DSSP file (Angstrom, degrees, kcal/mol; ACC not computed):
  #  RESIDUE AA STRUCTURE BP1 BP2  ACC     N-H-->O    O-->H-N    N-H-->O    O-->H-N    TCO  KAPPA ALPHA  PHI   PSI    X-CA   Y-CA   Z-CA
    1    1 A M              0   0    0      0, 0.0    37,-0.0     0, 0.0    36,-0.0   0.000 360.0 360.0 360.0 135.6   -6.8   -6.5   -9.6
    2    2 A N     >  -     0   0    0      1,-0.1     4,-2.5     4,-0.0     5,-0.2  -0.343 360.0-111.1 -72.1 158.6   -6.1   -8.1   -6.3
    3    3 A K  H  > S+     0   0    0      1,-0.2     4,-3.0     2,-0.2     5,-0.3   0.875 114.5  52.9 -59.8 -41.7   -7.5   -6.5   -3.2
    4    4 A F  H  > S+     0   0    0     59,-0.4     4,-2.7     2,-0.2     5,-0.2   0.955 112.4  44.1 -61.4 -48.9   -4.2   -5.4   -1.8
    5    5 A A  H  > S+     0   0    0      1,-0.2     4,-2.1     2,-0.2     5,-0.2   0.919 116.0  48.4 -61.1 -44.2   -3.2   -3.6   -5.0
    6    6 A E  H  X S+     0   0    0     -4,-2.5     4,-2.3     1,-0.2    -2,-0.2   0.930 114.9  43.7 -62.5 -47.2   -6.6   -2.0   -5.4
    7    7 A R  H  X S+     0   0    0     -4,-3.0     4,-2.9    55,-0.2     5,-0.3   0.880 111.5  53.5 -71.0 -37.8   -6.8   -0.8   -1.8
    8    8 A L  H  X S+     0   0    0     -4,-2.7     4,-2.4    -5,-0.3    -1,-0.2   0.951 112.7  43.9 -58.8 -49.1   -3.2    0.5   -1.8
    9    9 A K  H  X S+     0   0    0     -4,-2.1     4,-2.4    -5,-0.2    -2,-0.2   0.904 114.5  50.2 -63.5 -42.7   -3.8    2.6   -4.8
   10   10 A E  H  X S+     0   0    0     -4,-2.3     4,-2.2    -5,-0.2    -2,-0.2   0.930 112.3  45.9 -61.6 -47.8   -7.2    3.8   -3.5
   11   11 A L  H  X S+     0   0    0     -4,-2.9     4,-1.4     2,-0.2    -1,-0.2   0.892 112.4  51.6 -65.1 -39.8   -5.8    4.8   -0.2
   12   12 A R  H  <>S+     0   0    0     -4,-2.4     5,-2.2    -5,-0.3     3,-0.2   0.923 111.7  46.1 -62.8 -44.2   -2.9    6.6   -1.8
   13   13 A K  H ><5S+     0   0    0     -4,-2.4     3,-1.4     1,-0.2    -1,-0.2   0.849 105.5  60.2 -69.0 -34.0   -5.1    8.5   -4.1
   14   14 A E  H 3<5S+     0   0    0     -4,-2.2    -1,-0.2     1,-0.3    -2,-0.2   0.857 108.5  45.2 -59.7 -34.4   -7.5    9.4   -1.3
   15   15 A K  T 3<5S-     0   0    0     -4,-1.4    -1,-0.3    -3,-0.2    -2,-0.2   0.402 114.5-122.7 -88.1   1.9   -4.5   11.2    0.4
   16   16 A D  T < 5 +     0   0    0     -3,-1.4     2,-0.4     1,-0.2    -3,-0.2   0.909  60.9 148.4  56.6  47.2   -3.6   12.8   -3.0
   17   17 A L      < -     0   0    0     -5,-2.2    -1,-0.2    -6,-0.1     2,-0.1  -0.870  44.0-135.6-111.9 143.4   -0.1   11.2   -2.9
   18   18 A S     >  -     0   0    0     -2,-0.4     4,-2.2     1,-0.1     5,-0.2  -0.412  35.6-104.8 -79.2 169.5    2.0   10.1   -5.8
   19   19 A Q  H  > S+     0   0    0      1,-0.2     4,-2.3     2,-0.2     5,-0.1   0.901 123.9  51.4 -63.0 -39.6    3.8    6.8   -5.5
   20   20 A A  H  > S+     0   0    0      2,-0.2     4,-2.4     1,-0.2    -1,-0.2   0.899 109.0  50.2 -65.6 -40.1    7.1    8.6   -4.8
   21   21 A Q  H  > S+     0   0    0      2,-0.2     4,-2.4     1,-0.2    -1,-0.2   0.894 110.3  50.1 -65.4 -39.3    5.5   10.8   -2.1
   22   22 A L  H  X S+     0   0    0     -4,-2.2     4,-1.9     2,-0.2     6,-0.4   0.915 110.1  51.0 -63.8 -42.0    4.1    7.6   -0.4
   23   23 A A  H  X>S+     0   0    0     -4,-2.3     4,-2.1     1,-0.2     5,-0.8   0.937 112.1  46.3 -60.7 -46.8    7.5    6.0   -0.6
   24   24 A N  H  <5S+     0   0    0     -4,-2.4    -1,-0.2     1,-0.2    -2,-0.2   0.885 112.8  50.1 -63.0 -39.8    9.1    9.1    1.0
   25   25 A A  H  <5S+     0   0    0     -4,-2.4    -1,-0.2     1,-0.2    -2,-0.2   0.798 121.6  32.2 -70.1 -29.8    6.5    9.3    3.7
   26   26 A T  H  <5S-     0   0    0     -4,-1.9    -2,-0.2    -5,-0.2    -1,-0.2   0.610 101.5-121.0-104.2 -15.5    6.7    5.6    4.7
   27   27 A G  T  <5S+     0   0    0     -4,-2.1     2,-0.2     1,-0.3    -3,-0.2   0.596  70.4 131.1  80.8  10.8   10.4    4.9    4.1
   28   28 A L      < -     0   0    0     -5,-0.8    -1,-0.3    -6,-0.4     2,-0.2  -0.522  66.7 -88.9 -92.4 164.6    9.4    2.2    1.6
   29   29 A S     >  -     0   0    0     -2,-0.2     4,-2.0     1,-0.1     5,-0.1  -0.517  21.1-142.2 -76.7 135.8   10.9    1.9   -1.9
   30   30 A H  H  > S+     0   0    0     -2,-0.2     4,-2.2     1,-0.2     5,-0.2   0.914 105.2  53.3 -59.6 -43.4    9.2    3.7   -4.7
   31   31 A T  H  > S+     0   0    0      1,-0.2     4,-2.5     2,-0.2    -1,-0.2   0.896 106.2  52.6 -61.1 -40.7    9.9    0.8   -6.9
   32   32 A A  H  > S+     0   0    0      1,-0.2     4,-2.9     2,-0.2    -1,-0.2   0.919 107.6  51.3 -62.4 -42.5    8.3   -1.6   -4.5
   33   33 A I  H  X S+     0   0    0     -4,-2.0     4,-2.5     2,-0.2    -1,-0.2   0.914 109.9  49.6 -61.3 -42.7    5.1    0.5   -4.4
   34   34 A V  H  X S+     0   0    0     -4,-2.2     4,-1.7     1,-0.2     6,-0.2   0.944 112.2  48.3 -59.3 -48.2    5.0    0.5   -8.2
   35   35 A Y  H  <>S+     0   0    0     -4,-2.5     5,-2.6     1,-0.2     6,-1.0   0.908 112.4  48.7 -60.3 -43.1    5.4   -3.3   -8.2
   36   36 A W  H ><5S+     0   0    0     -4,-2.9     3,-1.2     1,-0.2    -1,-0.2   0.922 111.4  48.4 -64.6 -44.0    2.7   -3.8   -5.5
   37   37 A E  H 3<5S+     0   0    0     -4,-2.5    -1,-0.2     1,-0.3    -2,-0.2   0.773 115.4  44.7 -69.3 -25.0    0.2   -1.6   -7.3
   38   38 A T  T 3<5S-     0   0    0     -4,-1.7    -1,-0.3    -5,-0.2    -2,-0.2   0.269 112.2-119.7-100.9  10.2    0.8   -3.3  -10.6
   39   39 A E  T < 5S+     0   0    0     -3,-1.2    -3,-0.2     2,-0.2    -4,-0.1   0.741  77.3 125.2  60.8  27.1    0.7   -6.8   -9.0
   40   40 A Q  S   <S+     0   0    0     -5,-2.6     2,-0.3    -6,-0.2    -4,-0.2   0.710  78.8  10.7 -85.3 -21.6    4.2   -7.7  -10.0
   41   41 A R  S    S-     0   0    0     -6,-1.0    -2,-0.2    -9,-0.1    -1,-0.2  -0.952  71.5-125.7-146.8 165.3    5.2   -8.5   -6.5
   42   42 A V        -     0   0    0     -2,-0.3     2,-0.1    -3,-0.1    -6,-0.1  -0.909  30.6-115.0-114.2 146.1    3.7   -8.9   -3.1
   43   43 A P        -     0   0    0      0, 0.0     2,-0.1     0, 0.0   -10,-0.0  -0.378  25.0-118.3 -77.2 156.2    4.8   -7.0    0.0
   44   44 A N     >  -     0   0    0     -2,-0.1     4,-2.0     1,-0.1     3,-0.3  -0.399  36.7 -96.9 -82.9 171.7    6.4   -8.6    3.1
   45   45 A A  H  > S+     0   0    0      1,-0.2     4,-2.4     2,-0.2     5,-0.2   0.872 122.5  54.6 -59.0 -41.0    4.7   -8.4    6.5
   46   46 A N  H  > S+     0   0    0      1,-0.2     4,-2.3     2,-0.2    -1,-0.2   0.884 107.9  49.7 -63.3 -38.1    6.7   -5.4    7.6
   47   47 A A  H  > S+     0   0    0     -3,-0.3     4,-2.6     2,-0.2     5,-0.2   0.909 110.2  50.6 -66.8 -41.8    5.6   -3.4    4.6
   48   48 A V  H  X S+     0   0    0     -4,-2.0     4,-2.6     2,-0.2    -2,-0.2   0.921 111.7  47.7 -61.1 -44.4    2.0   -4.3    5.1
   49   49 A I  H  X S+     0   0    0     -4,-2.4     4,-2.4     2,-0.2    -2,-0.2   0.918 111.9  50.3 -62.0 -44.8    2.2   -3.2    8.7
   50   50 A T  H  X S+     0   0    0     -4,-2.3     4,-2.3     1,-0.2    -2,-0.2   0.922 113.6  44.8 -59.8 -46.5    3.9    0.1    7.8
   51   51 A L  H  X S+     0   0    0     -4,-2.6     4,-2.5     2,-0.2    -2,-0.2   0.909 111.7  52.0 -67.2 -42.4    1.3    0.9    5.1
   52   52 A A  H  X>S+     0   0    0     -4,-2.6     5,-2.3    -5,-0.2     4,-0.8   0.915 112.2  46.7 -60.9 -43.1   -1.6    0.0    7.4
   53   53 A A  H ><5S+     0   0    0     -4,-2.4     3,-0.6     3,-0.2    -1,-0.2   0.924 111.3  51.4 -64.2 -43.9   -0.3    2.3   10.1
   54   54 A F  H 3<5S+     0   0    0     -4,-2.3    -2,-0.2     1,-0.2    -1,-0.2   0.910 117.8  37.7 -59.9 -43.7    0.4    5.1    7.7
   55   55 A F  H 3<5S-     0   0    0     -4,-2.5    -1,-0.2    -5,-0.1    -2,-0.2   0.462 108.0-124.1 -88.6  -1.6   -3.2    4.9    6.3
   56   56 A S  T <<5S+     0   0    0     -4,-0.8     2,-0.3    -3,-0.6    -3,-0.2   0.905  70.4 120.7  57.0  46.3   -4.8    4.2    9.7
   57   57 A V      < -     0   0    0     -5,-2.3    -1,-0.2    -6,-0.2     2,-0.1  -0.860  67.9 -96.2-127.9 165.7   -6.4    1.0    8.5
   58   58 A S     >  -     0   0    0     -2,-0.3     4,-2.3     1,-0.1     5,-0.2  -0.453  26.7-122.3 -78.7 157.0   -6.1   -2.6    9.7
   59   59 A T  H  > S+     0   0    0      1,-0.2     4,-2.3     2,-0.2     6,-0.2   0.863 115.0  57.8 -64.0 -34.3   -3.8   -5.0    7.9
   60   60 A D  H  >>S+     0   0    0      2,-0.2     5,-2.6     1,-0.2     6,-1.1   0.910 107.0  47.6 -62.6 -41.3   -6.8   -7.2    7.3
   61   61 A Y  H >45S+     0   0    0      4,-0.2     3,-1.2     3,-0.2    -2,-0.2   0.952 111.9  49.2 -62.5 -48.8   -8.5   -4.3    5.5
   62   62 A L  H 3<5S+     0   0    0     -4,-2.3   -55,-0.2     1,-0.3   -54,-0.2   0.860 113.1  47.3 -60.7 -36.6   -5.4   -3.6    3.4
   63   63 A L  H 3<5S-     0   0    0     -4,-2.3   -59,-0.4    -5,-0.2    -1,-0.3   0.533 116.1-113.4 -83.2  -6.4   -5.0   -7.2    2.5
   64   64 A G  T <<5S+     0   0    0     -3,-1.2    -3,-0.2    -4,-0.6    -2,-0.1   0.651  82.2 122.4  84.6  15.5   -8.7   -7.6    1.5
   65   65 A V  S   <S+     0   0    0     -5,-2.6     2,-0.3    -6,-0.2    -4,-0.2   0.843  80.8  16.4 -76.8 -34.2   -9.6  -10.0    4.3
   66   66 A E              0   0    0     -6,-1.1    -2,-0.2    -8,-0.1    -1,-0.1  -0.912 360.0 360.0-135.1 163.1  -12.2   -7.6    5.7
   67   67 A D              0   0    0     -2,-0.3    -6,-0.1    -3,-0.1    -1,-0.0   0.428 360.0 360.0 -98.3 360.0  -14.2   -4.6    4.4
């Protein structure tokens, strides 16, 4: 599993959110979140920024650039 998919799923589960709940909370598409977590697609920069802000982590952390 790539780092982004792994970290997105991990952060979502830490907050005890379903994929649909995360989509509603961030304004992102539920389908997109499913695709990202299953590595079928990659997010655009705006989505990464939105998710990083929501989870209070850096974009570098979310993308697996840093620990």
